[in-house]
N, C-alpha and C positions, 0 to 999 in steps of 0.2 A: 477540416472537420474537428480536429482536436481543439482548435481555438474556439470554435463555436460551442463545444461542450463545456469548456472552461468558462466561457462568458456566461452561458446559461446557468451553470453551477453557482457562479459568483452572484448572479442576479437573483437566483432562488434563495441563496443564503442571506443576502441583504434584505430581500423582501420578507422572508420568514422572521429574521431577527428584528426588522423594523416593526412588523405587525405585532410581534409579541410585546413590544414596548409601548404600543398604542392601546390605551384603555378605552374601549367603546362603551360610553355611558348610556347613550340613547340612540335608538335606531328609529327613523321616521320613514313613512312611505312618501312617494313623490307627490301625493295629494293627501292633505290632512285637514281635519276640522280644527279651527282655532277660534278663540273669542277675542274680539277687540275690547280692550280694557280702558277705562273702567266701565264702559258701556255694557259689556257682557253679551253682545250679539255674536252668535255663532256663524262663521263664514267658512266656505271652502277656500283652502290656500294651496297653491301650487309651489312646491319646493323646486326651484329651478337653478340647477348648478351652472347653467349657462349665463345667468344674470349675476351681476356683481352686487347691485343695490336692490333692496326689496322695494316693492311698489304697491300702492294702495289706490283703489278706485276712489276718485274724488271729483266733484263738480263744483262749479261756481268758485273757483280758486281765486282768491283776492289777496294781494300783498298790502300790508298797511304798517304804519309805525305806531309803536306803543312804548312809552317811557324811553324814547330815544333808540329803540331797537326795532329791527325789521321782524314782523310777524306775518303769519299766513292764516287766513280764514277760509274754510272750505266745508263742503257738505259731502258726507259719505252716504250713498244710497246702495244698500246691499239686500240680498235675500237672507233673512234669518233662517238658518237650517233647522232650528228647533221649532219655530212657529210656521215655517213654510210660507212666509209672507215678506213683502218688501218693507224695509224700514229705513228711516233716514235720521241723521243727526248732524248738527253743525258743530264744528270744532274750531278752536283758535289755538295755534301753537307758535312758539318762537321759530323763526327760520333757522335751521341748523346749518344749512349750506345750500348751494345750487349744484345741480349735476347737469352735464351736457350729454345728451343722448344722441349718438350718431347712427344714422340708418340710411337706407336707400333713398329716402325722401329728403335727406339733409340733416341738419343739426336742430335740436330742440333743447331749450333750457327749462329745467323743471325744479321747483322748490323741493327741498328735503326737510322733513320734520322728524322729531323723535316721537314715537307712539309706543304704547304698550300692547303686547299681544300674548295670549296664553296658549302654550302648547303643553299638553299633558297636564301636569300640576304646577307648572312654573310660569310666572309672568316675566316676559322679556321686554325690556325697553330697547328699541332698535330704530335704525334709520329707515325711513320710508319716503321714496319720491312720490309725489302726488301727480296723478294723471287720470284722465277720463278713460277708464277701462271698460266702458259699457259694451264695446264690441268684442270683449274678451270673455272666455268661459269662466275664468276665476277672477274674483274681485281683488284678491290678494296674491301677490307673487312674492315668494321669499327667495332672496338672493344669497350669494355665498357669504356676504358679510354677516348675515343673520344665521345662516346654516352653521357657520363655524362655532357659534355659541350653543346651538341645539344638539348637535351630534352628527350622525351620518345618515345619508339617504339611501334607502333600499329602493332602487328604481323598478323592482318587480312587484312592489307592494303599495297599497293605498290604505288610508284610514287605520293606522296601527295604534293611534292614541286618540282618546276623546279628551277635549279640554275639561279640566276639573278644577279651575281656579276659584278661590273665594278670597275674602279679606285676610285670611291667615296664610295664603300661599306665599312661598318665597318669591321675591322680586329680584331679578338679575338686572341691575341698573346698567345703562349704557356706559361703557368705559372706552373712550377713544384710544387710550393707551393699550388696550387689550383687543384691538381690532386691526387686522391686517388691511391696510388701505388699498392694496392692489392684488388681492388673492388671485394668483394665476393670470393676472392681466398683463 
């Protein structure tokens, strides 16, 4: 019994000491509105701590070569939360990398591109895998690689911040050296 009390005391001391050293800058709900930039369309986004890489609903995904580099052309079809209507836009982005998704149905290779998304008053350039998410509730899923740059997730709350980005908003450019490649994986 004494060992258990000592262990709990040490754990509490470590946790309290660690928590006081962590500065929580931003707290987000598990569902937030965000805008896809520079488009500005407002979409519902699910902050999913169980996912590593963020994902964006995309259709007609096509790989092609441009100036000797591999690129991806795709179409984003989402419901604009401001206008309450379906909107669509075509994008072309350099292929950042490929990700292999493993699930019950086997393995799937998906392209990953860098996209900009606004949370609160800051634009974040982050990695997004492209997939048809039309059978999902949320067109944007935010994974741990992106969440680590946003702040923390309050799983008991939703819609804690409205996106308020404009041309003067700070832009957090993607920094592969400041991204944990296997957060908890």
